[in-house]
C-alpha positions as CSV (number, residue, x, y, z in Angstrom):
1,M,1.0,2.7,9.3
2,L,3.6,3.8,6.7
3,G,1.1,6.3,5.3
4,V,0.6,7.7,8.8
5,F,4.4,8.1,9.3
6,Q,4.7,9.7,5.9
7,A,1.9,12.1,6.7
8,L,3.5,13.0,10.0
9,A,7.0,13.5,8.5
10,N,6.1,17.0,7.2
11,P,6.3,20.0,9.5
12,H,3.4,21.8,7.7
13,R,1.2,18.8,8.4
14,L,2.2,18.7,12.1
15,R,1.3,22.4,12.3
16,V,-2.1,21.7,10.7
17,L,-2.8,19.0,13.3
18,Q,-1.6,21.3,16.1
19,L,-4.0,24.0,14.9
20,L,-6.9,21.6,14.6
21,L,-6.5,20.5,18.3
22,D,-8.4,23.6,19.2
23,G,-11.4,22.3,17.1
24,R,-12.5,22.0,13.6
25,N,-11.7,24.8,11.2
26,Y,-12.2,25.7,7.5
27,V,-9.6,25.8,4.8
28,S,-9.3,29.6,4.3
29,Q,-8.9,30.2,8.1
30,I,-6.3,27.4,8.5
31,A,-4.3,28.8,5.6
32,R,-4.4,32.3,7.1
33,E,-3.3,31.1,10.5
34,L,-0.5,29.0,9.1
35,E,0.5,31.7,6.6
36,I,0.5,29.2,3.6
37,S,-1.4,29.2,0.4
38,R,-4.7,27.5,0.2
39,A,-3.4,25.3,-2.7
40,L,-0.4,24.1,-0.6
41,L,-2.7,23.6,2.4
42,Q,-5.1,21.5,0.3
43,I,-2.2,19.1,-0.6
44,H,-1.3,18.7,3.1
45,L,-4.9,18.2,4.2
46,R,-5.4,15.6,1.5
47,K,-2.4,13.6,2.8
48,L,-3.6,13.9,6.4
49,E,-7.1,12.7,5.4
50,Q,-5.7,9.8,3.3
51,A,-3.7,8.7,6.4
52,G,-6.9,8.8,8.5
53,L,-5.6,11.6,10.8
54,V,-8.2,14.3,9.9
55,S,-11.7,14.2,8.4
56,S,-13.6,16.8,6.4
57,T,-17.2,18.0,5.9
58,L,-18.5,20.3,3.3
59,E,-21.0,22.9,4.6
60,L,-22.8,26.0,3.3
61,S,-22.2,29.3,5.0
62,G,-25.1,31.7,5.7
63,D,-24.4,33.5,2.4
64,G,-24.5,30.2,0.4
65,K,-20.7,29.7,0.0
66,S,-19.3,26.2,0.3
67,M,-16.9,25.8,3.2
68,K,-14.8,22.7,3.8
69,F,-14.2,22.1,7.5
70,Y,-11.5,19.8,8.8
71,E,-11.1,18.2,12.2
72,V,-8.7,15.8,13.9
73,V,-9.8,12.2,14.0
74,P,-9.0,10.7,17.5
75,F,-6.2,8.2,17.2
76,S,-3.7,6.3,19.4
77,W,-1.1,3.8,18.5
78,N,0.9,1.3,20.5
79,L,4.2,1.2,18.5
80,T,6.5,-1.7,19.2
81,P,9.5,-3.2,17.5
82,H,7.3,-6.1,16.3
83,I,4.8,-3.8,14.7
84,I,7.6,-1.9,12.9
85,G,9.1,-5.3,11.8
86,S,5.7,-6.4,10.5
87,A,5.4,-3.1,8.5
88,A,8.9,-3.5,7.2
89,A,8.1,-7.0,5.9
90,T,5.5,-5.5,3.6
91,L,8.1,-3.2,1.9
92,T,9.5,-4.0,-1.5
93,V,12.9,-3.1,-2.8
94,A,12.9,-1.2,-6.0
95,N,15.2,-2.7,-8.7
96,T,17.9,-0.2,-9.8
């Protein structure tokens, strides 16, 4: 759950999810539409995928180029104070 919160805490990642609501899309097109570099987009997509919010597939285009497509993974959470408390109990405090 903490990984999901961390992934959703970034405005670029929220914009990626919003864009993908219209359907799956490939990296270059997403980068163009969001007006960010492909390198930066890849970082955000990796975080979203690690959190289980998007999935990817690698496909070949008609001219033989590899294209990585991303799409939103359906999700729903019931967030309660008890669930937050359970997640908080798993945290460790760094020694300073």
